[in-house]
C-alpha positions in Angstrom: 16.7 -4.7 3.6 17.7 -1.7 5.8 16.5 -1.1 9.3 13.3 0.9 9.6 12.3 3.4 12.3 8.7 2.7 11.5 6.5 0.5 13.6 5.3 -2.5 11.5 2.1 -2.9 13.5 1.2 0.8 13.0 1.9 0.6 9.3 -0.2 -2.6 9.0 -3.1 -1.0 10.9 -2.9 2.2 8.7 -2.9 0.0 5.6 -6.4 -1.3 6.5 -8.0 2.0 5.1 -6.2 1.4 1.8 -7.3 -2.3 1.7 -10.9 -1.4 2.2 -10.7 1.0 -0.8 -9.2 -1.7 -3.0 -11.4 -4.6 -1.8 -14.4 -2.8 -3.3 -13.1 -3.9 -6.7 -11.9 -7.3 -5.4 -8.3 -6.3 -5.2 -6.1 -6.2 -2.1 -2.8 -4.8 -0.9 -0.3 -6.3 1.5 2.7 -5.1 3.5 5.9 -6.7 2.1 8.3 -4.8 4.4 9.7 -1.5 5.6 12.8 0.1 4.2 13.8 3.2 6.1 10.7 5.4 6.0 9.2 3.7 3.0 6.5 1.0 3.2 7.0 -1.6 0.6 3.5 -2.9 -0.6 2.3 -5.4 -3.1 -1.0 -5.1 -5.0 -2.9 -8.3 -5.2 -5.3 -8.7 -8.2 -6.1 -12.4 -8.1 -9.8 -12.0 -7.3 -10.2 -8.5 -8.8 -13.4 -8.1 -10.7 -11.8 -5.4 -12.8 -8.0 -5.0 -12.6 -8.2 -2.0 -14.9 -10.6 -0.4 -12.5 -8.0 -0.2 -9.7 -6.1 3.1 -9.6 -2.9 3.4 -11.6 0.2 2.7 -9.5 1.4 6.4 -9.1 -2.0 7.6 -8.1 -2.5 4.6 -5.8 0.8 5.3 -4.1 -0.3 8.9 -3.5 -3.7 7.9 -2.1 -2.1 5.2 0.1 0.4 7.7 1.5 -2.3 10.3 2.2 -4.5 7.7 4.0 -1.7 6.2 6.0 0.4 9.2 7.0 -2.0 10.5 9.7 -1.6 7.2 11.6 2.1 6.8 10.8 3.6 10.3 10.8 7.2 9.1 10.0 6.0 7.4 6.8 7.7 9.3 3.9 6.5 7.2 1.0 5.0 4.0 -0.2 6.3 1.8 -3.0 3.8 -0.5 -4.6 4.7 -3.6 -6.5 2.0 -3.7 -9.2 1.6 -6.9 -11.2 0.0 -4.9 -14.1 3.4 -3.2 -14.7 5.5 -6.3 -14.5 
């Protein structure tokens, strides 16, 4: 993994707003790592009441970026590992 200029703590804090959105459906999301200006995330659906109810990956990536960027201005993108597409 390449070095990142992003602060891991700031990214993890910003991720909380995304987590609360997903936790309403029993899903969760976790920070896997940072690569450059991209946050690598993993969608967790183990306890999801309705995995199909969780936003599709491209839309979820857009929403996550919009929610996180105000707190982490250097964040350019998020990449989500989604078990539904594996």
